[in-house]
C-alpha positions in Angstrom: 0.0 0.0 0.0 1.1 3.5 -0.6 -0.2 7.1 -0.3 -1.8 7.0 -3.7 -3.8 3.9 -2.7 -5.0 5.6 0.5 -6.0 8.8 -1.4 -7.9 6.6 -4.0 -9.8 5.1 -1.1 -10.7 8.6 0.2 -11.9 9.7 -3.2 -14.0 6.6 -3.6 -15.7 6.8 -0.2 -16.2 10.6 -0.5 -18.5 9.8 -3.5 -20.2 6.8 -1.8 -21.0 8.7 1.3 -22.3 11.8 -0.5 -19.5 14.1 0.6 -18.7 15.5 -2.9 -19.5 19.0 -1.9 -16.9 18.9 0.9 -13.3 20.1 0.4 -11.4 17.3 2.1 -7.6 17.5 2.3 -5.6 14.3 3.0 -2.8 15.4 5.2 0.6 13.6 5.5 3.1 14.4 8.2 5.3 16.7 6.1 2.3 18.8 5.2 1.0 19.3 8.7 2.8 22.6 9.0 0.3 24.0 6.5 -2.2 24.0 9.4 -0.1 25.0 12.4 -3.1 25.0 14.7 -3.3 21.2 14.2 0.4 20.6 13.8 0.5 18.1 16.7 -2.3 15.9 15.4 0.2 13.3 14.1 1.6 12.9 17.6 -1.9 12.0 18.9 -2.0 8.6 17.1 -2.1 5.8 19.6 -1.1 2.2 19.0 -4.4 1.4 17.3 -5.2 4.8 15.7 -5.0 4.9 12.0 -6.7 8.1 11.0 -8.3 11.3 12.4 -10.5 14.0 11.0 -10.7 17.7 11.7 -13.6 19.8 10.6 -15.1 23.2 11.5 -18.7 23.3 12.8 -20.1 25.4 9.9 -18.2 24.8 6.7 -17.9 21.7 4.5 -14.1 21.5 4.7 -12.1 18.9 6.5 -8.6 17.5 7.0 -8.1 13.8 7.1 -4.9 12.7 8.8 -3.8 9.2 8.0 -1.3 7.3 10.1 1.4 6.4 7.6 2.6 3.4 9.7 -0.4 1.4 8.5 0.7 1.8 4.8 3.9 -0.1 5.5 2.3 -2.7 7.8 2.7 -6.3 7.1 -0.5 -7.2 8.9 -2.7 -9.4 6.7 -5.7 -7.2 7.2 -3.9 -3.9 6.7 -5.8 -3.0 3.5 -9.2 -3.6 5.3 -8.0 -1.7 8.4 -7.0 1.3 6.4 -10.3 1.3 4.4 -12.4 1.0 7.6 -10.3 3.8 9.3 -10.9 6.1 6.3 -14.6 5.3 6.2 -15.0 5.7 9.9 -13.4 9.2 9.8 -15.5 10.3 6.8 -18.6 9.1 8.6 -17.8 11.7 11.2 -18.3 14.3 8.5 -21.7 12.8 7.7 -22.7 12.9 11.3 -21.3 16.5 11.9 -24.8 18.0 12.4 -25.8 15.3 14.8 -22.7 15.8 16.8 -23.5 19.6 16.8 -26.6 18.9 19.0 -24.3 19.0 22.0 -23.2 22.5 21.1 -26.8 23.6 21.2 -27.0 22.4 24.8 -24.2 24.7 25.9 -25.4 26.8 28.8 -28.8 25.2 28.9 -28.1 22.4 31.3 -26.3 22.0 34.6 -22.6 21.2 33.9 -22.8 17.7 35.5 -25.9 16.8 33.5 -24.3 18.0 30.3 -21.1 16.0 31.0 -23.1 12.8 31.4 -25.1 13.5 28.3 -21.9 14.3 26.3 -20.1 11.1 27.5 -23.0 8.8 26.8 -23.8 10.5 23.5 -20.2 10.5 22.3 -19.6 6.9 23.3 -22.7 5.6 21.5 -22.1 7.8 18.4 -18.6 6.5 18.1 -19.8 2.9 18.5 -22.4 3.4 15.8 -19.9 5.1 13.4 -17.5 2.2 14.0 -20.2 -0.5 13.2 -21.3 1.4 10.1 -17.8 1.7 8.8 -17.1 -2.0 9.2 -20.4 -2.9 7.7 -20.1 -0.5 4.7 -16.6 -1.7 3.9 -17.6 -5.4 4.1 -20.7 -4.8 2.0 -18.7 -2.7 -0.6 -16.0 -5.3 -0.9 -18.5 -8.1 -1.3 -19.9 -6.3 -4.3 -16.4 -5.6 -5.8 -13.9 -8.1 -4.2 -11.1 -6.6 -6.3 -11.0 -3.6 -4.0 
């Protein structure tokens, strides 16, 4: 696998997920300086983190950070893992407005109540996005096993 393959996956899934009106930049480590406010994002990858996405609340623009270590991995499932990670992060763009519900609660609830709601909401949304990503990739690859 290489960067071109990863970027092809991003392009493919941008179309499938209906994100064609978005401006999505795939960011590699040497390009992170173009966005100094997020320059440390590559240092945030944990052992099992393969991608991350940043997007503003109001504009259809995003930066998709891909952990390059996965591209050189010898894991037998590296292709699938990369594709699921990309789809997972792109699904966060699809769910942006749902995630924005929490912003609407700002100042409306007691801080302790809001913290509980945010924790439960975020955990369940993350779980749903993860299940969807795995299912979509499995379904897509069953239709076109060459991918």
